[in-house]
TILO-98686 format. One record per residue (C-alpha): z negated, x, y; residue number from 1. Coordinates in steps of 0.5 Angstrom, whole numbers, plus 500, padded with zeros to 3 digits. Last residue first. Example, Ala and Ser with C-alpha at 12.3 -4.5 7.8 and 13.67 -1.06 7.14 Angstrom:
@z->486 x->527 y->498 n->2
@z->484 x->525 y->491 n->1
END
This chain:
@z->467 x->207 y->148 n->78
@z->461 x->211 y->148 n->77
@z->461 x->217 y->144 n->76
@z->456 x->217 y->138 n->75
@z->449 x->218 y->136 n->74
@z->446 x->211 y->137 n->73
@z->450 x->210 y->145 n->72
@z->453 x->218 y->148 n->71
@z->454 x->218 y->155 n->70
@z->463 x->219 y->157 n->69
@z->462 x->216 y->164 n->68
@z->465 x->208 y->162 n->67
@z->457 x->209 y->158 n->66
@z->454 x->207 y->164 n->65
@z->459 x->203 y->167 n->64
@z->459 x->199 y->162 n->63
@z->451 x->199 y->162 n->62
@z->451 x->197 y->169 n->61
@z->456 x->191 y->166 n->60
@z->451 x->189 y->162 n->59
@z->446 x->189 y->166 n->58
@z->449 x->184 y->172 n->57
@z->451 x->179 y->164 n->56
@z->443 x->180 y->164 n->55
@z->442 x->179 y->170 n->54
@z->437 x->184 y->174 n->53
@z->429 x->184 y->176 n->52
@z->429 x->191 y->171 n->51
@z->425 x->188 y->168 n->50
@z->428 x->181 y->167 n->49
@z->434 x->184 y->165 n->48
@z->431 x->188 y->159 n->47
@z->427 x->183 y->156 n->46
@z->434 x->179 y->156 n->45
@z->438 x->185 y->154 n->44
@z->433 x->185 y->148 n->43
@z->427 x->190 y->146 n->42
@z->429 x->193 y->139 n->41
@z->426 x->200 y->140 n->40
@z->433 x->203 y->141 n->39
@z->436 x->197 y->146 n->38
@z->430 x->200 y->150 n->37
@z->431 x->207 y->149 n->36
@z->439 x->205 y->152 n->35
@z->436 x->202 y->158 n->34
@z->433 x->209 y->158 n->33
@z->438 x->213 y->159 n->32
@z->442 x->207 y->163 n->31
@z->437 x->206 y->168 n->30
@z->436 x->214 y->168 n->29
@z->443 x->215 y->171 n->28
@z->442 x->208 y->176 n->27
@z->437 x->212 y->179 n->26
@z->440 x->219 y->180 n->25
@z->446 x->215 y->183 n->24
@z->442 x->212 y->188 n->23
@z->438 x->218 y->189 n->22
@z->445 x->222 y->190 n->21
@z->447 x->216 y->196 n->20
@z->440 x->216 y->199 n->19
@z->442 x->224 y->200 n->18
@z->449 x->222 y->204 n->17
@z->445 x->217 y->208 n->16
@z->440 x->223 y->210 n->15
@z->447 x->227 y->211 n->14
@z->450 x->222 y->215 n->13
@z->444 x->221 y->219 n->12
@z->444 x->228 y->222 n->11
@z->451 x->228 y->223 n->10
@z->451 x->223 y->227 n->9
@z->444 x->224 y->230 n->8
@z->449 x->231 y->232 n->7
@z->454 x->229 y->234 n->6
@z->452 x->225 y->240 n->5
@z->450 x->217 y->239 n->4
@z->455 x->212 y->243 n->3
@z->451 x->205 y->241 n->2
@z->452 x->202 y->234 n->1
END
């Protein structure tokens, strides 16, 4: 990376922070909508395909989502 002044670096860090916050919000939305899709009886395979993920990736993502204390099926995720 070329030498930048401190203000340019601060601005870049702010942008990165904003993008990371948006990514977190998207992951949160994905977790909620995947739960809704499962409740509507969509298969794990179909959901993964629609999201452009592997089934294993989707399982891991949902495990992480539920590990943050999200409810699932009316109970706290284990």
